[in-house]
Steps between C-alpha positions, in 0.01 A plus 500: 500500500824637356639844572298821492732782410417868591680770309538778758501854351630784717415871532737710697622332810248214514329242280157599362217373719388260220818300558409435861146417407607245233758346738228454767261331250779271385567397857133426550493275192820298575398459860202305372645319204881491556776656296713811565466879465792672320541874501699649219654847494736654252749788442532768768183374661688203638638719763155494665476119508539482882143625512397173353650280777236260628254571218631239261698173505764644274588854394689519170704810415555529120804714434673624185609797302234711353226427760534832669341736410210275382520391132239262359762332277738415780224399747340258250836347444573485871167353611502244224845386620352402830151390391620307194430541126279292272760218491557489877449184707165399663635657823367848389251656741133425452385850565676844492308782662521882436326801632332700225711801408635684198822300540306170512312585193837548324677190643235222523411457128861495393601264783205269423608492131853421602394221732234359271256546797136601539434857600202647687459868591263700699414209733318545827515169678707188532350201686540121546296317252395152614677244713787418266707804548332691218498880472249738344563864395195736485494811274231731354387440144248658255584857615459406870146362453612143593791317659686201357686232706812355326633172625876498550647176356862394518614841406687709489237776517592860542224705663464858604252603776336827587623659824284411801393170357621327816560580860862507607438345842564131439717327752874554430808397698645280227861400506638696204799394296672771295632431150674712235470448122733685263336595173679555167561862400253642247559844356164689532352655195356792706716727711345656818597860514306595806227388730213711635281392794169630630453661836608300783200626696243344254416126504546316172163474337505138416620408858279721704249352743269791440445675169295811456411568132337794337307529179324781301277550801789683670451783250856587435863495652415777738302248702747211488641613836187340652607160372853553639375603835279198545784276363750656756251448789478132405864454409407410149571600141303714244384376164299639212251384227598492136271792429702719733834380360377548137400848582866575599404562863712205654786282407464172323708344772213573738222359280301198629344276236562265211732749324652615833593322818330208669451535874377257764480706816313414827292817446421677175316840501361601162409871511306629205581200279216360299638147480569426139615139439851606415528661847350204680752261339777701691344469853259205498701308751487768765372352822263776592376767250341837602331689216410871525291625211203744435351263240296216663521301170893516474644156431747531783220438754457160363864415603495690831475353845393836629340783297471865581250699280645850513748747377857383541615859558276506814540141610876474486572790745249367745638147482855625544407706795325198667806276437741757651274553791466129573 
């Protein structure tokens, strides 16, 4: 097996959890089949690369003008400098892994076109396939009603994975070599005037281990504090259904579903959500689903591991109180 490259995206003073999860899965795969794990970081995020020591065989810092603040034009040029364009030698990596994010959705298609590589998005699993060092990528298809396994050939393949697709606890302790690659300057076509971030107290929705989502059954924004209180008790994040967002009661950035964000938490609580297919497509890889609804025929119960037939406005406070007490 040739190199598996993980593009590490940072947020604040650390890399996103998905970077550590992907590095762990890459280590598992090369431990069985050989090859090396390469972590790539670029721009101002290279200053955090000591956090990657022991997690990869090589850490490559891609530097150059225009990489900070982030600019898609400069980053595509910089990453392709290291990964190699369509005319590069066969030494190009077999597999390049990304965590799903708004930045990945901007970078990956352009980078794949530049490299002449295959691109896979919204993936949920990466496993060894057979005894010859083969790999398979699993992703939902047909609106989440089925899953497809894509065999990874000689590559290169660029693949983006949902957060929480893998555990981050694979054995580490690798001897890490550091390398620096200078990228050519590219004048960005977009100028960043300012950057706004959300509350530091709230967990990022797509990366949260627990997501508490509310739908029309919450009966209005005056009751959304019940979702927030349960999420705080569980150290999780709050999401909303499309119906709530379309009604102007919540921000689109907090919407879970096909036209919103895709989440893969350990625990997903759906409060007053009927379970339309466009919502299910955004949370179908949650490990445990708890549904709270007054309608016994609500589709969400068909996807739930645990169902509570009751009014979310009464169930949520009781559940929050029990969790805080325990």
